[in-house]
C-alpha positions in Angstrom: -7.3 49.0 54.7 -9.8 47.7 57.6 -11.5 45.2 54.6 -7.8 44.0 53.5 -7.1 43.3 57.3 -10.5 41.6 57.7 -9.5 39.3 54.7 -6.0 38.1 56.4 -8.0 37.4 59.6 -10.2 35.2 57.7 -7.6 33.4 55.6 -5.8 32.8 59.1 -8.6 31.1 60.7 -8.5 28.9 57.4 -5.0 27.9 57.8 -5.6 27.0 61.5 -8.0 24.5 60.1 -5.8 23.5 57.6 -2.8 22.8 59.5 -4.2 20.8 62.0 -5.2 18.1 59.2 -1.0 18.2 57.9 -0.6 14.5 58.0 -4.0 14.3 56.0 -2.2 16.5 53.6 1.0 14.6 53.3 -1.2 11.7 53.0 -3.3 13.1 50.1 0.0 14.0 48.0 1.6 10.3 49.0 -1.3 8.9 47.4 -1.9 11.4 44.1 2.2 11.3 43.7 1.8 7.0 43.6 -1.0 7.4 41.3 0.8 9.7 38.8 4.0 6.9 38.9 6.2 10.8 40.5 7.6 9.3 43.7 11.2 11.0 42.9 10.8 14.8 42.5 9.4 16.9 45.0 6.3 18.6 45.4 7.5 21.9 44.1 4.7 23.9 42.5 1.1 25.2 43.2 0.4 24.0 39.5 1.8 20.2 40.5 -0.7 19.7 43.2 -3.5 21.2 40.9 -2.2 18.4 38.5 -2.1 16.0 41.2 -5.8 16.6 42.3 -7.5 17.3 38.9 -5.7 13.6 37.6 -4.8 11.5 40.1 -6.8 11.7 43.2 -9.4 8.6 43.6 -11.3 9.3 47.2 -13.1 12.4 48.7 -10.8 12.8 51.6 -7.8 13.4 49.5 -9.5 15.6 47.2 -10.9 17.7 50.0 -7.3 18.6 51.7 -5.7 19.3 48.6 -8.9 22.0 47.8 -8.4 23.2 50.7 -4.7 24.3 50.2 -5.5 25.4 46.5 -8.1 27.8 48.1 -5.8 29.2 50.8 -3.6 30.3 48.0 -6.1 31.6 45.8 -7.1 33.9 48.9 -3.9 35.0 49.1 -3.2 35.9 45.8 -6.4 37.8 45.4 -5.7 39.6 49.1 -2.2 40.4 47.6 -3.5 42.4 44.7 -6.6 43.7 46.9 -3.5 45.6 49.0 -2.1 46.9 45.5 -5.1 48.7 45.3 -5.2 50.5 48.7 -1.8 51.8 49.4 0.8 53.1 47.0 3.4 52.2 49.5 6.9 52.3 49.3 10.2 50.3 47.8 9.8 48.1 50.9 6.0 47.4 51.0 6.3 46.9 46.9 9.3 44.5 47.5 7.3 42.5 50.1 3.9 42.5 48.0 6.1 40.9 44.6 7.9 38.1 47.0 4.5 37.3 47.8 3.4 37.1 44.1 6.5 35.5 43.3 5.7 32.8 45.9 2.3 32.1 45.0 2.9 32.0 41.3 1.3 28.6 39.8 4.9 27.5 38.2 7.3 28.9 40.8 9.7 26.3 42.5 8.8 26.2 46.1 11.5 23.2 46.7 13.9 25.0 48.7 11.6 27.7 50.8 11.6 26.5 54.6 9.2 28.1 57.1 11.6 28.6 60.3 10.2 29.2 63.9 7.9 29.9 65.0 6.6 27.6 62.7 6.7 23.6 63.3 5.5 22.3 59.7 8.8 21.2 58.8 9.7 19.9 62.1 6.2 17.6 61.8 8.1 15.8 58.6 10.4 13.0 58.7 14.0 14.0 57.6 13.6 12.4 54.3 10.2 14.1 53.9 10.7 17.5 54.6 14.4 17.7 52.8 13.5 15.6 49.2 9.5 15.9 49.1 7.6 18.3 51.2 9.4 21.1 52.9 8.9 23.4 50.3 5.0 23.1 49.9 4.0 22.7 53.6 6.0 26.0 54.0 4.3 28.1 51.4 1.5 29.6 53.2 3.3 30.4 56.7 5.7 32.1 54.6 3.6 34.6 52.6 1.1 35.2 55.8 4.2 36.5 57.4 5.3 38.5 54.4 1.3 40.2 54.3 1.5 40.9 58.0 4.9 42.5 57.8 3.5 44.4 54.5 0.7 45.3 57.3 2.6 46.9 60.1 4.7 48.6 57.3 1.8 50.5 55.5 0.5 51.5 58.5 3.5 53.3 59.6 3.2 55.2 56.4 1.3 58.8 56.1 -2.2 58.5 55.0 -2.3 60.7 52.4 -0.4 57.9 50.3 -3.8 55.7 50.2 -5.2 55.6 46.7 -8.1 57.4 45.5 -10.6 55.2 44.6 -11.9 57.1 41.7 -8.9 58.5 40.3 -6.2 56.0 41.4 -3.7 58.7 42.5 -2.8 59.6 46.0 -4.6 62.7 47.5 -4.8 64.7 50.8 -7.7 62.9 52.2 -8.7 66.5 53.8 -8.1 68.9 51.4 -9.7 67.2 48.6 -13.4 67.6 49.7 -12.8 71.3 50.8 -11.7 72.2 47.2 -14.3 70.0 45.6 -16.7 72.1 47.7 -15.4 75.2 47.0 -15.4 74.4 42.9 -18.8 73.5 43.2 -20.1 76.7 45.1 -18.5 78.9 42.6 -19.6 77.1 40.0 -23.2 77.2 41.1 -23.2 80.8 41.2 -25.3 82.3 38.2 -23.2 84.2 35.8 -25.9 87.3 36.5 -25.0 87.3 39.5 -21.7 88.0 38.9 -22.6 90.7 36.3 -24.9 92.6 38.5 -21.9 92.5 41.1 -19.6 94.0 38.9 -22.2 96.8 37.5 -23.5 97.5 41.3 -19.4 98.1 41.9 -18.8 100.2 38.4 -21.7 102.3 39.3 -20.5 102.9 43.0 -17.3 104.0 41.3 -18.7 106.7 39.2 -21.0 108.1 41.8 -18.0 108.3 44.1 -15.8 110.2 40.9 -19.1 112.8 40.5 -19.1 113.7 44.1 -15.0 114.2 44.2 -15.4 116.4 41.7 -18.3 118.7 42.6 -16.6 118.9 45.9 -13.4 120.2 44.2 -15.6 122.8 42.2 -17.1 123.6 45.6 -13.9 124.4 47.3 -12.4 126.3 44.6 -15.5 128.5 44.3 -15.8 129.4 48.0 -11.7 129.7 47.8 -12.1 132.4 45.3 -15.3 134.4 47.0 -13.3 134.4 50.6 -10.0 136.4 48.8 -12.7 139.1 46.9 -11.9 138.1 43.6 -15.2 137.4 42.3 -17.4 139.5 44.8 -20.0 141.2 41.3 -19.0 142.7 38.3 -16.8 145.5 38.4 -17.8 148.9 37.9 -15.6 152.3 37.2 -15.2 154.2 39.6 -17.5 157.5 39.6 -20.2 156.4 37.1 -23.7 155.0 38.2 -26.5 154.0 36.4 
């Protein structure tokens, strides 16, 4: 999670630099649209910006700012896929990620989305630009950033046991797994001979205890009979002595 949050901070820093050059970005889109003879339809997808840069960009300044926009979108897309691997999530977090991936799809129509307060990107455009040409494309990055930060806020409230196990890809308890593994390792490392010797030792002890118990019972029986006078010696008839 910490790695994902660090990646998010880096993207935010890059976006701040891009935001300072919004007029340069709009100028680059204007130039490339003119070169493409595509002045009527709005800039409504990432693939459209990519096509403008690849085929209709005539100067380094326009290429640099268009490339910066595309790189930020690409970094956000990678971050969204990374978030899926670090947390199993729930319906809320999964829904947020799905929206982010949809917005960042190269073919997705951005013309209807608008970033709202506290974002002022749309306010920096003229009414015609905001409504008919660039309102959607300038709103994309701030909206996705808000969604990712919302995902992080929800994910941090979920139990830590829902974190994915990197090796197995399944949700496990962070505390119990190492303990279970240590116990299994201790059992597996015990030589079979030790188990056998322990079993034999236990069996011998049991046999000795049984024999001692029988001996004690026999001794008690003899003592009882001698005490009663029944077995003091061989019987001889009275009056006859050898």
